[in-house]
GUKOL-660283 format. One record per residue (C-alpha): residue in three letters; y, x, z. Coordinates in steps of 0.2 Angstrom, whole numbers, plus 5000, padded with zeros to 4 digits. Last residue first. Layout:
ALAYXZ
...
***
This chain:
PHE547355205630
THR548055055619
TYR547255045604
MET548354985588
VAL547954865574
SER549254825563
PHE549754685549
SER551354705539
THR552954595531
LEU554054735529
TYR555954715521
LEU557154795510
ASN558754675504
ASP560554735497
VAL559954935495
ASP561355055498
SER561855025516
GLN559954995522
ASP559754865535
PHE557754895535
TYR557054735540
GLU555254705549
PHE554354565551
GLU552654585561
LEU550854515562
ARG550054625577
GLY548254665583
THR547954755599
ILE546554835605
SER546154875625
PHE545454735631
LEU545954585618
THR547554605614
LEU548454475601
ARG550154485595
VAL551554415586
GLY553054485576
ALA554954515577
GLY555954655567
TYR557654735566
ILE558054915558
PRO559555025558
ASP559955145547
THR559855335545
GLY560155415527
SER559255485511
ASP559555445493
SER558555525476
GLU558955505460
LYS558055495444
GLN558455455425
SER557255405413
GLY557155245413
VAL558055195429
GLU557055305442
VAL557455265461
ASP556555395474
SER557255355494
ASN557055465509
TRP557255375529
VAL557655405542
GLY557555235554
ALA558455135569
GLY557955045582
LEU557854845585
LYS556154745589
GLY555854595594
PHE554154525602
ILE552954385604
GLY551354385613
PHE549554325614
PRO548154395627
GLY549054305640
LEU550754245637
SER551854405636
LEU553354395631
GLY554254545622
VAL555554685623
LEU555154815610
GLY556354995606
LEU556155065590
VAL556155235582
ASN555755255563
PHE555255385552
SER555555335534
SER554755335516
GLN555355255501
GLU554655225483
TYR555855115470
THR555555105452
VAL556655025438
ASP555855025420
VAL557054965405
GLY556554835395
ASP558154715401
ILE557554755418
ASP555854785422
ASP555154805440
SER554354935451
LEU554254965469
GLU552955135468
ASP551855125484
THR552755125500
LEU552555245516
VAL553155185532
TYR552955315549
SER553255245565
GLY553955285583
GLU553755155598
ILE554655115613
ALA554054965625
LEU554554835635
ASP553254685637
LEU553654545649
LEU552654415658
PRO552254515673
ILE553554665673
LYS552454835675
GLY551854835656
PHE552854995651
ASN552155025631
TYR552255175625
GLY552255215608
GLY551355265592
LEU551255205573
ILE550655235557
LYS551155125542
TYR550655095525
ALA551654995512
ALA550954885497
ALA552154835482
TYR553654735481
ALA554954715468
SER556554615462
TYR558054715453
ASP559554585450
ASP560654645434
GLY562454695440
ASN562454845427
SER562054985442
VAL560554885447
LYS560654745460
ASP559454735475
ASN557954645480
VAL556654745488
ASP554854685497
MET553654805505
ARG551954725509
GLY550754755523
VAL549654885530
GLY549354955547
ALA548855085558
GLY548855125577
LEU549055235591
TYR549555155610
PHE550155245625
GLY550155145643
THR550154965650
GLU548954855642
GLY547454965645
GLY546354815647
ALA547254675639
PHE546154525639
ALA545154535657
THR546754615664
ILE547754455659
PRO546654345672
SER545954205663
SER547354065663
LEU547554055644
ILE545754045641
LEU545253925652
ILE546953825647
ILE546353835629
GLY544453765632
LEU545153635643
LEU546353565628
ILE544653605615
SER543753495626
ILE544853345629
ASN545053345610
ARG543253325609
TYR543153195622
CYS544453095615
MET543353085597
***
């Protein structure tokens, strides 16, 4: 049993000590990708009742990674996020919410070989449609976005698992949990 643990530990050390370029490929440069996830919304409607729903969300993204500093990832990223209809029934009345947004974010991360962690901060220009029963209302705005995540890069392909919080003034809680795959040129 002890030999097995030592073998696993040696394997992890070997992977983490391998040259980063063997895994990362074109880590510095332009990247494009797509993702899918779950958008959650929690809010109060006009009568004070809680509205809570979730639906699928889709993301297209691109950016530039300035990977010139060892162990530090710096990037600028643009993305488009579109949600399916988030719906809930409140006292027998259907309430739906849909949103799309164009986002620009800065990313700062710690690179540990092929693995990394990162935080992101930026802003999103969004459009939403809310329907309560037969009443429909559209809204738009520009608000901050915060996020964090983990990534795994092998050659020029990166997979990211991330959480983003959309700090919109007219919605109490709106957040996206997603998985994206990107290719660095």
